[in-house]
C-alpha positions as CSV (number, residue, x, y, z in Angstrom):
1,M,9.2,-21.8,-46.7
2,K,7.7,-17.8,-48.5
3,D,5.1,-17.6,-46.1
4,L,7.3,-18.6,-43.4
5,L,9.8,-15.5,-43.7
6,K,6.7,-13.4,-44.4
7,L,5.3,-13.9,-41.0
8,F,8.6,-13.8,-39.2
9,K,9.5,-10.2,-41.1
10,Q,5.4,-9.4,-40.1
11,H,6.1,-6.0,-37.5
12,A,3.0,-5.4,-35.4
13,P,1.8,-2.0,-36.6
14,V,3.0,0.9,-34.7
15,E,0.3,3.2,-32.7
16,H,0.7,6.3,-33.2
17,F,-0.8,8.3,-30.0
18,D,-0.8,11.6,-28.8
19,S,-2.0,11.2,-25.0
20,I,-2.7,8.6,-22.4
21,K,-6.1,8.8,-20.9
22,I,-6.6,6.6,-17.4
23,G,-9.8,6.1,-16.2
24,L,-11.6,3.5,-14.6
25,A,-12.3,0.5,-15.3
26,S,-16.1,-1.3,-15.2
27,P,-16.6,-4.8,-14.1
28,E,-17.6,-5.5,-17.7
29,M,-13.9,-3.8,-19.4
30,I,-12.1,-6.0,-16.8
31,R,-14.3,-9.4,-17.8
32,A,-13.4,-8.2,-21.7
33,W,-9.7,-7.6,-21.1
34,S,-9.6,-11.2,-19.8
35,Y,-9.1,-14.5,-21.4
36,G,-10.4,-16.4,-18.2
37,E,-11.1,-16.8,-14.9
38,V,-7.8,-17.3,-12.8
39,K,-9.8,-20.4,-9.6
40,K,-6.6,-21.6,-8.2
41,P,-3.7,-20.1,-6.1
42,E,-1.1,-22.6,-8.1
43,T,1.4,-21.2,-10.4
44,I,3.2,-24.2,-11.7
45,N,3.6,-28.6,-11.2
46,Y,7.3,-28.6,-9.2
47,R,7.1,-32.3,-10.8
48,T,6.7,-31.6,-14.5
49,F,7.6,-27.4,-14.3
50,K,4.0,-27.4,-16.5
51,P,1.6,-24.6,-15.8
52,E,-1.1,-25.8,-13.6
53,R,-5.1,-25.4,-14.8
54,D,-7.1,-22.2,-13.5
55,G,-4.1,-21.4,-11.7
56,L,-2.0,-17.9,-11.9
57,F,0.9,-19.3,-14.6
58,C,-2.6,-21.1,-16.5
59,A,-1.6,-21.8,-20.5
60,K,-5.6,-22.1,-21.6
61,I,-5.7,-18.7,-20.1
62,F,-2.8,-16.8,-20.7
63,G,-1.2,-19.0,-23.7
64,P,1.8,-21.4,-24.3
65,V,4.7,-21.8,-22.6
66,K,6.4,-22.3,-26.2
67,D,6.2,-20.6,-29.3
68,Y,3.5,-22.9,-31.2
69,E,3.3,-25.7,-29.2
70,C,0.1,-26.8,-26.8
71,L,0.7,-28.2,-23.4
72,C,0.1,-31.7,-23.5
73,G,2.4,-31.7,-27.2
74,K,-0.6,-33.0,-29.6
75,Y,-0.2,-29.9,-31.5
76,K,3.6,-28.7,-32.3
77,R,5.1,-26.7,-35.3
78,L,3.9,-23.5,-37.1
79,K,1.5,-24.6,-39.3
80,H,-1.5,-25.9,-37.0
81,R,-1.3,-21.8,-35.3
82,G,-4.4,-20.1,-34.3
83,V,-5.5,-23.9,-33.3
84,V,-7.2,-24.8,-29.6
85,C,-6.1,-27.6,-28.6
86,E,-8.9,-29.9,-27.4
87,K,-7.2,-31.9,-24.9
88,C,-5.6,-29.5,-23.3
89,G,-7.4,-25.6,-24.0
90,V,-4.5,-24.0,-25.2
91,E,-4.2,-21.8,-28.4
92,V,-1.4,-23.0,-30.6
93,T,0.4,-19.3,-31.5
94,Q,3.6,-17.4,-29.8
95,S,4.2,-17.3,-26.7
96,K,4.9,-13.5,-26.4
97,V,1.5,-13.1,-25.9
98,R,2.0,-14.4,-22.4
99,R,3.5,-10.1,-21.5
100,E,-0.1,-9.3,-22.7
101,R,-3.0,-11.8,-22.0
102,M,-4.6,-10.7,-18.9
103,G,-6.9,-13.0,-15.9
104,H,-9.6,-12.2,-13.5
105,I,-10.9,-13.5,-10.2
106,E,-14.5,-12.7,-9.6
107,L,-14.6,-11.9,-5.9
108,A,-17.0,-13.5,-4.1
109,S,-17.7,-10.4,-1.6
110,P,-17.1,-6.1,-3.5
111,T,-13.9,-4.6,-2.2
112,A,-12.7,-1.5,-2.3
113,H,-9.7,-0.1,-4.5
114,I,-7.4,1.4,-1.7
115,W,-6.3,4.3,-3.8
116,F,-9.7,5.9,-3.8
117,L,-10.3,5.2,-0.1
118,K,-6.6,6.7,1.3
119,S,-5.9,9.0,-1.6
120,L,-6.4,12.7,-0.1
121,P,-9.0,14.1,-0.2
122,S,-10.7,10.5,-0.1
123,R,-12.5,9.8,-3.1
124,I,-14.8,7.6,-1.8
125,G,-15.4,9.7,1.4
126,L,-16.1,12.9,-0.5
127,M,-18.5,11.3,-2.8
128,L,-20.6,9.8,0.1
129,D,-19.8,12.9,2.3
130,M,-18.9,10.5,5.0
131,T,-15.3,11.3,6.6
132,L,-12.3,8.5,5.9
133,R,-12.5,7.3,9.2
134,E,-16.5,6.2,8.7
135,I,-15.8,4.6,5.8
136,E,-13.3,2.8,7.3
137,R,-15.4,1.5,10.4
138,V,-17.8,0.4,7.8
139,L,-15.6,-1.3,5.2
140,Y,-13.5,-3.1,8.1
141,F,-16.8,-4.1,9.9
142,E,-16.8,-2.2,12.8
143,A,-20.3,-0.7,12.3
144,F,-23.1,-0.5,10.2
145,V,-24.2,2.1,7.6
146,V,-27.6,2.7,7.1
147,I,-28.8,2.1,3.1
148,D,-32.1,2.9,3.3
149,P,-34.2,4.2,6.3
150,G,-37.6,3.3,4.8
151,M,-40.2,4.9,7.6
152,T,-37.5,5.1,10.7
153,P,-36.4,8.2,12.1
154,M,-32.9,7.6,10.7
155,Q,-31.0,9.0,8.0
156,R,-29.3,7.5,5.1
157,G,-25.1,7.2,5.6
158,Q,-25.7,7.0,9.4
159,L,-23.7,4.5,11.3
160,L,-24.8,2.5,14.0
161,T,-22.3,0.4,16.1
162,D,-23.4,-3.7,16.4
163,E,-25.9,-2.4,19.9
164,M,-27.5,0.4,17.7
165,Y,-28.2,-1.9,14.9
166,L,-29.9,-4.5,17.3
167,E,-31.8,-2.0,19.3
168,A,-33.2,-1.1,15.9
169,I,-33.9,-3.9,14.9
170,E,-36.0,-4.9,17.8
171,E,-38.1,-1.4,17.5
172,H,-38.3,-1.4,13.7
173,G,-38.7,-5.0,12.6
174,D,-37.2,-5.2,8.6
175,E,-38.3,-1.4,7.9
176,F,-34.8,-0.2,7.5
177,D,-31.6,-1.6,5.6
178,A,-28.0,-1.0,6.8
179,R,-24.9,-3.2,6.3
180,M,-21.6,-3.1,6.5
181,G,-18.5,-3.7,4.6
182,A,-17.3,-3.3,0.9
183,E,-21.0,-4.3,-0.3
184,A,-23.1,-1.5,1.9
185,V,-20.4,0.9,0.2
186,Y,-20.7,0.0,-3.0
187,E,-24.9,0.1,-2.5
188,L,-24.8,3.4,-1.3
189,M,-22.8,4.6,-4.3
190,R,-24.8,2.9,-6.7
191,T,-28.2,4.2,-5.1
192,I,-26.6,7.7,-5.7
193,D,-27.9,10.5,-7.8
194,L,-25.0,12.2,-8.9
195,N,-27.9,15.1,-10.8
196,A,-29.8,15.3,-7.7
197,E,-26.2,15.7,-5.9
198,I,-24.3,18.4,-7.6
199,A,-27.6,20.6,-7.4
200,K,-28.1,20.0,-3.5
201,V,-24.2,20.6,-2.8
202,R,-24.7,23.6,-5.0
203,E,-28.0,24.7,-2.8
204,E,-25.3,24.0,0.0
205,M,-22.6,26.3,-1.2
206,A,-25.1,29.4,-1.6
207,G,-26.0,29.3,2.0
208,T,-22.8,28.7,3.6
209,S,-20.2,31.2,4.7
210,S,-17.6,29.3,6.7
211,E,-14.6,29.1,4.7
212,T,-14.3,25.6,5.7
213,K,-16.9,23.9,4.2
214,L,-17.4,25.9,1.0
215,K,-13.7,24.4,0.1
216,R,-15.0,20.9,0.8
217,L,-17.9,21.5,-0.7
218,S,-16.3,22.3,-3.7
219,K,-14.1,19.3,-3.8
220,R,-17.1,17.3,-3.6
221,L,-19.0,19.4,-6.4
222,K,-16.1,18.9,-8.9
223,L,-15.6,15.3,-8.0
224,I,-19.5,14.7,-8.5
225,E,-19.4,17.1,-11.9
226,S,-15.9,14.8,-13.1
227,F,-18.1,11.4,-12.9
228,V,-20.5,13.2,-14.9
229,E,-18.8,14.3,-17.4
230,S,-16.5,11.5,-17.6
231,G,-19.6,8.8,-17.1
232,N,-17.9,7.0,-15.1
233,K,-19.8,5.5,-12.2
234,P,-18.9,6.1,-8.6
235,E,-19.9,1.9,-7.6
236,W,-16.7,1.4,-10.1
237,M,-14.4,2.1,-7.1
238,V,-15.7,-0.9,-5.4
239,M,-14.7,-3.7,-7.4
240,T,-16.4,-7.1,-7.7
241,V,-14.0,-8.4,-10.1
242,L,-10.3,-8.2,-10.0
243,P,-7.5,-8.0,-12.9
244,V,-4.7,-10.6,-13.5
245,L,-1.5,-9.1,-14.5
246,P,0.0,-11.2,-17.3
247,P,2.7,-14.0,-15.5
248,D,5.3,-13.1,-18.1
249,L,5.3,-9.4,-16.0
250,R,5.6,-11.6,-12.6
251,P,7.5,-14.4,-14.2
252,L,8.7,-17.6,-12.0
253,V,12.8,-18.1,-12.7
254,P,14.5,-21.3,-11.6
255,L,17.4,-21.4,-9.5
256,D,20.2,-23.9,-9.2
257,G,19.4,-26.5,-7.2
258,G,15.6,-27.1,-8.6
259,R,14.1,-24.0,-6.7
260,F,12.3,-20.5,-8.1
261,A,12.8,-17.2,-7.5
262,T,9.0,-15.9,-7.7
263,S,7.7,-12.2,-7.8
264,D,6.5,-10.9,-5.1
265,P,2.7,-10.0,-7.3
266,N,2.4,-13.8,-7.3
267,D,2.4,-14.4,-3.3
268,L,0.0,-11.5,-2.9
269,Y,-2.0,-12.7,-5.5
270,R,-2.1,-15.8,-4.4
271,R,-3.7,-14.9,-0.4
272,V,-6.3,-13.0,-2.8
273,I,-7.3,-16.9,-4.6
274,N,-6.5,-18.2,-1.4
275,R,-9.3,-16.2,0.6
276,N,-11.6,-15.6,-2.3
277,N,-12.2,-19.3,-2.3
278,R,-12.7,-19.6,1.2
279,L,-15.0,-17.1,1.6
280,R,-17.0,-18.6,-1.2
281,R,-17.1,-22.2,0.4
282,L,-18.4,-20.0,3.6
283,L,-21.1,-18.6,2.2
284,E,-22.1,-21.6,0.7
285,L,-21.8,-23.4,3.8
286,N,-24.4,-21.1,5.4
287,A,-21.6,-20.2,8.0
288,P,-22.0,-18.3,11.0
289,D,-22.1,-14.1,9.8
290,I,-19.4,-13.4,12.5
291,I,-17.1,-15.4,10.7
292,V,-18.1,-14.6,6.7
293,R,-17.9,-10.8,8.2
294,N,-13.8,-11.6,9.6
295,E,-13.6,-13.6,6.6
296,K,-14.5,-10.5,4.2
297,R,-12.0,-8.5,5.9
298,M,-9.3,-10.7,5.7
299,L,-10.4,-10.3,1.5
300,Q,-10.2,-6.8,1.3
301,E,-7.0,-6.5,3.3
302,A,-5.7,-9.3,0.7
303,V,-6.3,-7.0,-1.9
304,D,-5.7,-3.6,-0.2
305,A,-2.0,-5.5,-0.2
306,L,-2.2,-6.6,-3.9
307,L,-2.7,-3.0,-4.8
308,D,-0.6,-1.1,-2.7
309,N,1.1,-3.0,-0.1
310,G,1.7,-0.8,3.3
311,R,-0.8,1.7,2.5
312,R,-2.7,0.8,5.4
313,G,-1.5,-0.8,8.4
314,R,1.4,-3.1,8.5
315,A,2.9,-4.0,5.3
316,I,3.0,-7.8,4.8
317,T,6.2,-9.3,4.0
318,G,8.3,-12.2,2.5
319,T,10.5,-14.6,4.3
320,N,13.5,-12.3,4.6
321,K,11.0,-9.8,6.2
322,R,10.9,-7.7,3.4
323,P,7.6,-6.0,2.8
324,L,6.3,-7.4,-0.8
325,K,6.2,-5.2,-3.8
326,S,2.7,-4.7,-4.8
327,L,1.4,-3.8,-8.2
328,A,1.2,0.0,-7.3
329,D,5.7,-0.6,-6.2
330,M,5.9,-1.5,-9.2
331,I,4.8,1.4,-11.1
332,K,5.9,4.5,-9.1
333,G,8.9,5.8,-7.9
334,K,12.5,5.7,-9.8
335,Q,12.8,2.2,-9.9
336,G,9.0,2.3,-11.2
337,R,7.5,0.5,-15.1
338,F,7.5,4.9,-16.0
339,R,10.6,6.3,-15.3
340,Q,12.5,3.6,-15.3
341,N,11.3,1.2,-18.4
342,L,9.8,3.6,-20.9
343,L,11.6,7.2,-19.7
344,G,14.7,5.9,-19.0
345,K,17.1,4.7,-21.8
346,R,21.1,4.0,-22.0
347,V,23.2,6.8,-23.1
348,D,26.9,6.3,-24.6
349,Y,29.7,8.2,-23.3
350,S,27.3,9.6,-20.0
351,G,28.8,10.5,-16.8
352,R,28.8,11.9,-13.7
353,S,31.7,13.7,-11.6
354,V,31.4,15.8,-8.5
355,I,32.4,19.3,-9.2
356,V,34.9,20.9,-7.1
357,V,36.6,24.8,-6.3
358,G,39.3,25.7,-8.3
359,P,42.2,25.3,-5.5
360,Q,43.7,28.4,-6.8
361,L,41.2,30.7,-6.0
362,R,40.4,32.8,-2.8
363,L,37.4,32.8,-0.5
364,H,35.8,35.5,-2.1
365,Q,35.8,34.2,-5.6
366,C,33.8,31.3,-7.5
């Protein structure tokens, strides 16, 4: 009994910190955060109301639904804490871990992070010295980009239409490497030599007097130097692994009549998982290139909507024609996590009123 009281009296250690640093997460870091891969788009079984295995609410990945009770009911009570059930694979612990434990999705094809693509100026565009329109044409499968020109007269980063690409194949064969989609952007950024680029940009800055060109070159230099100083890698702006938010931060709320109200991120995650699984199946079947390309583009659009719905193109809407709330919408603005929950506080005896001019004052008085 004393042990039980001690356990409940234990408070989580308070961490004191002076600042928060936000940076890029590497694929290895995302996998280290994760407790398992989410492979299925299902949430809960509507007959048993239990989370589906490998789904968006999986108890094996995110933790038990009830305190100190595994999913199948083999282990119950506090005495089994820390035990992993051999039948259902769920760890016997407190259910509040479902607010902390993250999952991940292994993407069948790399996808660009829309924040680094659509911010002004585009960070991906600055890094590769390309315009936003050119990057978008490559990412959304409208044009090829030359990754390695080989012995051909083409330039690295040069854009080719389908016709130009076919002509180049006929003329040069496989002497050069040109691709499209986020894979091409990933490869371009992976093979970039940051220190050589810094020297090249400084040389260009010394040899130009154009104000506009100097402005762009200085922005590019600042970005590349920041990457070198922080130790981040440019290819991390293109994701190969997608983190999945803990389930209690995107809950499924039961309503009267046996129905459920779901959080918007669940619908957006479901779209990503469905398209990712379909793309993986098409790649296994060696489907025609045009079908695979279309599926990769759709996966990119689904990830864009999950991260920041409506940032590019039309926003994805729910059943009531309302735009779905993406992860960015959950963080930003007055109703976001920071201003609403972390900074906003309930205050006693607060109020607001309209200030009006005293009725006895003259027009020129205040």
